[in-house]
N, C-alpha and C positions, 0 to 999 in steps of 0.2 A: 542614931534621927530616927525617931516616929513620922513617917508621912503623914501629910492633911491627905482630908477624906478625897480632893480634887485632883488628886496625883494618882497620873497611871501609871500604875509600873508595869516594867519591858525587863524582860531578862536584859542580862549586862550582853555587852560584844562577847562572843567566843564560849556564851552559857549558852545548853541545850539540855533537852531531857533527851533520855536513853531510848528507844524504838518501845511502842507501846506493847513489841511483841514480847521484848525480857523483860520480866520479871523478877525483882522488883523494880519497880520506876526506880531510876538514878536521879540523878541533876549533875548534870558534869558541867564543872568547876572550870573556866579558862584557866588557872593556876594548874593544873593537874587532882585537883580533889573534889571529891563527889558526896553528896547526898541522896541517902537513902528516903522516900518518902513515899507515907503512904495515907492514905483516908483524906483529912481533912489540907493536911500538908503537900498532896500532889494535885488537889483539888484547885488550890492561891494559887498554885505555881505554876498551873496551865492556863489560870483567866490572867498569869501577868504577859497581858499581849501588846501593852500599849493602846489597846482601845478599852479595856475596863477602869473605870477609877475604882480607887480601893472604895467609898459606897459603893460602888455598884456588886466587886466583892464580896462587900456585910452583907449584904442584902440578897445574893445569891445564897450565901451560909447558911443566914438565917431561916430562906425558904430550905434549905437541907436539915437544917437542926434547928427544926420546931421547939423544941420542947426545950434546950438551950437557953438563957437568960442576955440574949441581944445585946445589953451593953458591953457584958463579959465575951462574946461571941466579935464584937468590933474590938473589944481590947485588946486580946488573943492573937486577931490581925494584925493589929497593927505594930506591937510585937514581935509577931515572926516577920513582920515585912520591914521590920528595923534590924534586925538576925541578919536577915536575906541580904539587906542592903549592906549591912557592916562587912561581911562573907565577898563582897563583889559580885553576889550573884543577881540582881537584877539593880535596877534604874530608875528613877524616878521623872 
């Protein structure tokens, strides 16, 4: 499931990021698994706070990665959020 641009993703219940001082950063899943995060994936997960819409997250990524094509950034973002949702890491 790919979210629409007005959705406000947030971490699913029981899912959390490990502590900032622990490297590498990991997304700890409620089912006991974990995802290693770095670069854009970490930036995206940190913005999944229920306050930022998908469109706002895309705009922040466009600013951070100005040399990349905006359509590609948005497409990759939607795919990644869909993957996180399938793994029960985020809700919309």
